[in-house]
C-alpha positions in Angstrom: 1.3 22.7 33.4 1.7 24.0 29.8 5.2 22.5 29.7 3.9 19.1 30.9 1.2 19.1 28.3 3.7 20.1 25.6 6.1 17.4 26.6 3.4 14.7 26.5 2.2 15.8 23.1 5.7 16.0 21.7 6.1 12.2 22.0 2.6 11.5 20.6 2.5 13.3 17.2 0.9 16.4 18.9 -2.1 14.7 20.5 -3.1 13.8 24.1 -6.0 12.2 25.8 -7.9 13.5 28.9 -6.9 10.3 30.7 -3.3 10.9 30.1 -3.5 14.5 31.3 -5.2 13.4 34.5 -2.6 10.8 35.0 0.0 13.6 34.7 -1.8 15.3 37.6 -3.3 18.0 35.4 -6.6 18.9 36.9 -10.0 18.9 35.2 -10.1 22.7 35.8 -6.9 23.3 34.0 -7.9 21.0 31.2 -11.2 22.9 30.7 -9.4 26.3 30.7 -7.0 25.1 28.1 -9.9 23.9 25.9 -11.6 27.2 26.3 -8.5 29.1 25.3 -7.9 27.0 22.3 -4.7 25.4 23.6 -6.4 22.0 23.5 -8.3 21.4 20.3 -10.9 18.7 20.5 -10.4 15.9 17.9 -12.6 13.2 19.4 -14.3 12.9 22.7 -11.6 13.0 25.3 -8.8 13.4 22.8 -7.1 16.7 21.9 -4.5 18.3 19.6 -2.1 20.6 21.4 -1.9 24.1 20.1 -3.5 23.5 16.7 -5.3 20.7 14.7 -3.1 20.7 11.6 -1.7 17.3 12.3 0.1 14.8 10.1 -1.7 11.6 9.4 0.2 9.8 12.3 -1.4 12.3 14.7 -4.9 11.6 13.4 -4.2 7.8 13.6 -3.0 8.0 17.1 -5.9 10.2 18.1 -8.4 7.7 16.8 -6.7 4.9 18.7 -6.7 6.9 21.9 -10.4 7.8 21.4 -11.5 4.2 21.1 -9.8 3.4 24.3 -7.5 0.9 26.1 -6.3 -2.0 24.0 -7.5 -0.4 20.7 -5.3 -0.7 17.7 -5.1 0.8 14.2 -6.3 -1.8 11.7 -7.4 -2.7 8.2 -6.7 -0.1 5.5 -5.1 2.5 7.9 -2.8 -0.2 9.3 -1.7 -1.1 5.8 -1.0 2.6 5.2 1.0 2.8 8.4 3.0 -0.3 7.4 3.6 1.5 4.0 1.9 -1.3 2.1 -0.8 0.8 0.4 -2.0 4.4 0.7 -5.4 5.3 2.2 -7.3 8.4 1.6 -10.5 7.4 3.5 -11.8 10.2 5.7 -12.8 7.7 8.4 -10.0 5.9 10.3 -10.3 2.1 11.0 -9.6 0.9 14.6 -10.1 -2.5 16.2 -10.8 -3.2 19.8 -11.7 -6.3 21.9 -14.3 -4.2 23.7 -17.8 -3.2 22.7 -17.5 0.2 21.1 -19.6 2.1 18.5 -18.3 3.8 15.4 -18.3 7.6 15.4 -18.5 10.2 12.7 -14.7 10.0 12.2 -13.8 6.4 13.2 -14.9 3.0 11.9 -14.7 0.8 14.9 -14.4 -3.0 14.6 -15.5 -3.9 18.1 -15.2 -7.2 20.1 -12.3 -8.3 17.9 -10.0 -11.2 18.9 -6.7 -9.4 19.3 -4.0 -11.7 20.5 -0.9 -9.9 21.8 1.1 -11.6 19.0 -1.0 -9.8 16.5 -0.3 -6.3 17.9 2.8 -4.2 17.5 3.8 -0.6 17.7 4.9 1.5 14.8 6.0 5.1 15.3 4.4 5.1 18.7 1.0 3.9 17.4 -0.5 0.6 18.4 -1.3 -1.3 15.2 -2.0 -4.8 14.0 1.1 -6.7 12.7 1.5 -7.0 9.0 0.3 -10.6 9.0 -2.9 -9.7 10.9 -3.3 -6.6 8.8 -3.5 -8.7 5.7 -6.0 -11.0 7.3 -8.2 -8.1 8.3 -7.7 -6.3 4.9 -9.1 -9.4 3.1 -12.5 -8.4 4.7 -12.6 -5.0 3.0 -10.5 -5.2 -0.2 -11.2 -7.0 -3.4 -9.0 -9.8 -4.7 -7.0 -7.6 -7.2 -6.2 -5.0 -4.5 -5.4 -7.7 -1.9 -2.9 -9.3 -4.4 -1.3 -6.0 -5.0 -0.8 -5.4 -1.2 0.6 -8.9 -0.7 2.9 -8.1 -3.6 4.1 -4.9 -2.0 4.8 -6.8 1.2 6.8 -9.4 -0.7 8.7 -6.6 -2.5 9.6 -5.1 0.9 10.6 -8.5 2.3 7.8 -8.2 4.9 5.5 -11.0 3.7 5.3 -13.9 6.2 3.0 -16.6 4.9 3.5 -18.8 8.0 2.7 -15.7 10.2 -0.5 -15.2 8.2 -1.6 -18.8 8.8 -0.8 -18.5 12.5 -2.8 -15.2 12.7 -5.8 -17.0 11.1 -5.5 -19.9 13.6 -5.5 -17.4 16.5 -8.8 -16.2 15.2 -10.1 -19.7 16.2 -9.7 -21.0 12.7 -11.9 -18.4 11.1 -13.1 -19.5 7.7 -15.1 -17.8 5.1 -14.8 -15.7 1.9 -12.3 -13.3 3.3 -9.8 -16.0 4.2 -10.4 -17.7 0.9 -9.7 -14.4 -0.9 -6.5 -13.9 1.0 -5.2 -17.4 0.2 -6.2 -16.8 -3.5 -4.1 -13.6 -3.4 -1.1 -15.5 -2.0 -1.5 -18.2 -4.6 -1.6 -15.7 -7.4 1.5 -14.0 -6.0 3.3 -17.3 -5.8 2.6 -18.1 -9.4 3.1 -14.7 -10.9 5.3 -12.8 -8.5 4.7 -9.3 -7.1 3.1 -7.5 -10.1 2.8 -4.0 -8.8 0.9 -1.5 -10.9 0.2 2.2 -10.6 -2.7 2.8 -13.0 -5.9 1.4 -14.5 -4.1 1.1 -17.9 -1.4 -1.1 -16.3 -4.0 -3.3 -14.7 -5.8 -3.7 -18.0 -2.5 -4.6 -19.7 -1.9 -7.4 -17.2 -5.4 -8.7 -17.8 -4.7 -8.6 -21.5 -1.6 -10.8 -21.0 -3.5 -13.3 -18.8 -6.3 -13.5 -21.4 -3.8 -14.4 -24.2 -1.8 -16.8 -22.1 1.3 -14.7 -22.0 3.7 -14.7 -19.1 3.5 -11.8 -16.7 6.4 -9.4 -16.5 8.0 -7.5 -13.6 6.1 -4.2 -13.4 7.5 -0.7 -12.6 11.0 -2.3 -13.0 14.3 -0.6 -13.5 16.6 -1.3 -16.5 19.7 0.8 -17.4 18.9 3.2 -14.6 15.3 3.9 -15.9 11.9 2.7 -14.8 9.7 0.9 -17.3 6.1 -0.2 -17.0 6.7 -3.9 -17.8 10.0 -5.9 -18.2 10.6 -9.5 -19.2 14.3 -9.8 -18.1 15.0 -13.3 -19.5 13.6 -12.4 -22.9 15.1 -8.9 -22.7 11.8 -7.1 -23.6 10.4 -3.9 -22.1 7.0 -2.3 -22.6 6.0 1.3 -22.0 2.3 2.2 -21.8 1.7 5.7 -23.0 -1.2 7.6 -21.6 -1.6 11.1 -23.2 -1.7 12.9 -19.9 1.8 11.7 -18.9 3.5 12.0 -22.3 2.3 15.2 -23.8 4.9 17.7 -22.6 8.3 18.6 -24.2 10.0 17.2 -21.1 8.1 13.9 -21.3 8.9 13.7 -25.1 12.7 14.1 -24.3 12.5 11.7 -21.4 10.9 9.0 -23.5 13.6 9.2 -26.2 16.4 9.1 -23.6 14.9 6.0 -21.9 14.4 4.3 -25.2 18.0 4.8 -26.3 19.3 3.6 -22.9 17.3 0.4 -22.8 18.1 -0.5 -26.5 21.8 0.1 -25.8 21.4 -2.4 -22.9 20.2 -5.0 -25.5 16.5 -4.9 -24.8 13.7 -4.6 -27.3 11.2 -1.8 -26.5 7.5 -1.8 -27.4 5.2 1.1 -26.8 1.4 0.9 -26.6 -1.2 3.6 -26.1 -4.4 3.5 -24.1 -6.4 2.8 -27.3 -4.0 0.0 -28.2 -4.7 -1.8 -24.9 -8.4 -1.1 -24.8 -9.4 -1.5 -28.4 -6.7 -3.6 -30.1 -5.8 -6.2 -27.5 -5.1 -9.0 -30.0 -2.6 -6.9 -31.9 -0.9 -5.9 -28.7 -0.7 -9.6 -27.6 0.6 -10.6 -31.1 3.5 -8.1 -30.9 4.5 -9.2 -27.4 4.2 -12.9 -28.3 6.5 -12.3 -31.3 9.1 -10.6 -29.2 8.9 -13.3 -26.5 9.4 -16.1 -28.9 12.9 -17.4 -29.8 12.5 -15.9 -33.3 12.2 -12.5 -31.7 15.8 -12.6 -30.7 17.0 -11.6 -34.1 15.0 -8.3 -34.0 16.8 -7.1 -30.8 19.9 -4.9 -30.7 23.1 -6.5 -29.5 23.8 -6.4 -25.8 26.2 -3.7 -24.6 28.8 -6.3 -23.6 28.5 -8.2 -27.0 31.7 -8.7 -28.9 32.0 -8.9 -32.7 32.5 -12.4 -34.1 
């Protein structure tokens, strides 16, 4: 019996449900004995970790789906995390089901959901909404800026399917409302500006500064000369680094910044550095410096490209 339980758990991130154990012809008596001995650790009603409860996130996700029951799927923010579109640190896991179910202390259940088979897939053994349906659901619970960022990450990974999103909306019987309008606004913003992925509040404020002054958006967290820079305008050959004190106060960071600066200038780029106070308190000055470098006259201030030849 123990070998059968272990084999079942091995293919399911270390978790099993009571129903699965019974289907494997493991009796209620044996199940109760294993619970009493600690070999089965209760995670949710009728769902157990085998041997210990120190599971990876995939185990907790699958356990939540099993707990909600047949035809349940991981959804919303946790589905986005499973698809590697955005992290989720929420203590409660989000699950959708076409049946009537109540949320629990550990699971946010979206019950009586329309879940077409075309909107459901399996990732790493876990039933989950497809990326297109995940983005539709995510629009219900994430603000526009966050939704645009997720769509941008999907685009960067070549996983964004606008037609698939529209088809998922239609399968929801033409659902309309603020969440669908928000998703379409995010897709429109992505189309106009490209996938601008940021990693900090400072970077978000920097992009807002550019928008407010009518400056074109750059590629963010982009690589030049083998190094990553916070913002890059490739056509204009300009890079910007945003320096927060926390990330730039060590000797190692000091040396790294100089090495990166030398490398990008050798590649023929101009490099501007702005601090947190620059972006927050002196936005007009920041915008003026960037505008000057983006203008044709700014070309003369840039170092020659590495492949340049003397006249």
